[in-house]
VEXTOR-367543 format. One record per residue (C-alpha): residue number from 1; residue in three letters; chain; x, y, z. Coordinates in nm, 3 decimals, decimal comma. Example, Ala and Ser with C-alpha at 12.3 -4.5 7.8 and 13.67 -1.06 7.14 Angstrom:
<pts>
> 1  Ala  A  1,230  -0,450  0,780
> 2  Ser  A  1,367  -0,106  0,714
</pts>
This chain:
<pts>
> 1  Met  A  19,557  -7,008  8,135
> 2  Thr  A  19,203  -6,970  8,104
> 3  Lys  A  19,003  -6,684  7,947
> 4  Arg  A  18,768  -6,514  8,167
> 5  Lys  A  18,458  -6,327  8,018
> 6  Ser  A  18,421  -5,993  8,106
> 7  Thr  A  18,064  -5,850  8,176
> 8  Lys  A  17,922  -5,544  8,042
> 9  Ala  A  17,981  -5,369  8,398
> 10  Gln  A  18,328  -5,477  8,380
> 11  Lys  A  18,380  -5,321  8,019
> 12  Ala  A  18,213  -5,002  8,122
> 13  Thr  A  18,434  -4,937  8,416
> 14  Lys  A  18,754  -4,981  8,187
> 15  Lys  A  18,916  -4,638  8,162
> 16  Ser  A  19,106  -4,624  7,830
> 17  Pro  A  19,124  -4,359  7,555
> 18  Gln  A  19,071  -4,618  7,288
> 19  Arg  A  18,742  -4,683  7,403
> 20  Lys  A  18,614  -4,389  7,191
> 21  Thr  A  18,841  -4,445  6,908
> 22  Ala  A  18,552  -4,529  6,656
> 23  Glu  A  18,433  -4,140  6,707
> 24  Val  A  18,797  -4,007  6,686
> 25  Asp  A  18,934  -3,851  6,380
> 26  Pro  A  19,143  -4,092  6,187
> 27  Arg  A  19,439  -3,844  6,182
> 28  Phe  A  19,423  -3,820  6,587
> 29  Ala  A  19,384  -4,208  6,617
> 30  Pro  A  19,751  -4,277  6,637
> 31  Ile  A  19,779  -4,028  6,917
> 32  Val  A  19,491  -4,199  7,094
> 33  Ser  A  19,657  -4,533  7,047
> 34  Ala  A  19,976  -4,402  7,211
> 35  Phe  A  19,786  -4,349  7,532
> 36  Ala  A  19,571  -4,655  7,526
> 37  Gly  A  19,776  -4,813  7,835
> 38  Asp  A  19,749  -4,480  8,039
> 39  Arg  A  19,446  -4,547  8,270
> 40  Gln  A  19,481  -4,153  8,364
> 41  Val  A  19,404  -4,063  8,005
> 42  Asn  A  19,052  -4,034  7,863
> 43  Cys  A  18,929  -3,929  7,520
> 44  Gly  A  18,614  -3,700  7,474
> 45  Arg  A  18,477  -3,416  7,315
> 46  Met  A  18,526  -3,050  7,389
> 47  Phe  A  18,480  -2,725  7,179
> 48  Ser  A  18,425  -2,842  6,822
> 49  Ser  A  18,636  -3,144  6,841
> 50  Asn  A  18,557  -3,518  6,920
> 51  Ser  A  18,945  -3,582  6,933
> 52  Val  A  19,040  -3,448  7,280
> 53  Leu  A  19,263  -3,617  7,521
> 54  Asn  A  19,275  -3,522  7,902
> 55  Val  A  19,458  -3,649  8,221
> 56  Asn  A  19,295  -3,635  8,525
> 57  Gly  A  19,001  -3,433  8,381
> 58  Lys  A  19,255  -3,157  8,216
> 59  Ile  A  19,310  -3,148  7,832
> 60  Phe  A  19,636  -3,187  7,700
> 61  Ala  A  19,582  -3,250  7,329
> 62  Met  A  19,323  -3,202  7,067
> 63  Leu  A  19,263  -3,219  6,704
> 64  Thr  A  19,117  -2,893  6,571
> 65  Lys  A  19,039  -2,792  6,216
> 66  Gly  A  19,300  -3,089  6,095
> 67  Ser  A  19,599  -2,961  6,326
> 68  Leu  A  19,725  -3,080  6,655
> 69  Val  A  19,671  -2,846  6,945
> 70  Val  A  19,891  -2,919  7,269
> 71  Lys  A  19,918  -2,741  7,603
> 72  Leu  A  20,310  -2,690  7,673
> 73  Pro  A  20,506  -2,434  7,886
> 74  Lys  A  20,456  -2,072  7,749
> 75  Ala  A  20,848  -2,053  7,674
> 76  Arg  A  20,816  -2,389  7,472
> 77  Val  A  20,509  -2,241  7,260
> 78  Asp  A  20,698  -1,926  7,205
> 79  Glu  A  21,003  -2,114  7,069
> 80  Met  A  20,799  -2,337  6,858
> 81  Val  A  20,618  -2,037  6,711
> 82  Ser  A  20,946  -1,857  6,667
> 83  Trp  A  21,088  -2,155  6,464
> 84  Gly  A  20,782  -2,154  6,238
> 85  His  A  20,669  -2,531  6,397
> 86  Gly  A  20,348  -2,384  6,498
> 87  Thr  A  20,109  -2,101  6,587
> 88  His  A  19,933  -1,962  6,884
> 89  Phe  A  19,598  -2,123  6,955
> 90  Asp  A  19,286  -1,888  6,953
> 91  Pro  A  18,989  -2,084  7,034
> 92  Gly  A  18,758  -1,841  6,856
> 93  His  A  18,723  -1,551  7,073
> 94  Gly  A  19,029  -1,326  6,943
> 95  Arg  A  19,270  -1,383  7,266
> 96  Met  A  19,568  -1,626  7,187
> 97  Met  A  19,620  -1,890  7,433
> 98  Lys  A  19,976  -1,858  7,570
> 99  Glu  A  20,036  -2,207  7,656
> 100  Trp  A  19,843  -2,380  7,364
> 101  Val  A  20,023  -2,439  7,024
> 102  Val  A  19,872  -2,539  6,704
> 103  Val  A  20,093  -2,788  6,480
> 104  Gly  A  19,983  -2,866  6,148
> 105  Pro  A  20,024  -3,212  5,991
> 106  Gly  A  20,385  -3,313  5,897
> 107  Lys  A  20,554  -3,013  6,103
> 108  Leu  A  20,661  -3,229  6,411
> 109  Asp  A  20,593  -3,553  6,591
> 110  Trp  A  20,238  -3,530  6,708
> 111  Ile  A  20,265  -3,811  6,944
> 112  Glu  A  20,600  -3,687  7,101
> 113  Leu  A  20,441  -3,377  7,137
> 114  Ala  A  20,121  -3,497  7,289
> 115  Arg  A  20,369  -3,705  7,553
> 116  Gln  A  20,506  -3,369  7,641
> 117  Ala  A  20,176  -3,234  7,697
> 118  Arg  A  20,055  -3,495  7,907
> 119  Arg  A  20,345  -3,451  8,122
> 120  Tyr  A  20,321  -3,094  8,151
> 121  Val  A  19,951  -3,097  8,232
> 122  Lys  A  19,976  -3,392  8,478
> 123  Asp  A  20,268  -3,229  8,677
> 124  Arg  A  20,115  -2,878  8,697
> 125  Lys  A  20,001  -2,772  9,048
> 126  Lys  A  19,616  -2,718  9,077
</pts>
């Protein structure tokens, strides 16, 4: 098998969340790596975070103030909050977001939560 050299144009068109890993917070890097093979997932910047994952343009996970923030069904978020595994997400305007939960380091498996969030966001109707 021979190796083909890839051109700059080919590299630029590849969609992978890993392409911006250098800018990503090291605490979020394992999550970005977990989605490296998913061509529908991109890594970018939103709000005050360089560590944001989206699927088809819709955010599902991000690192904010050292904690993971994921979008999940309201019932799941309420359950996690009631068990003490997370808190409701307030993006800074004083209104809690009912489908977003903040999970601190070491509380739960961040990669699994990000996978759940990706499925939830991707499967939602527009």
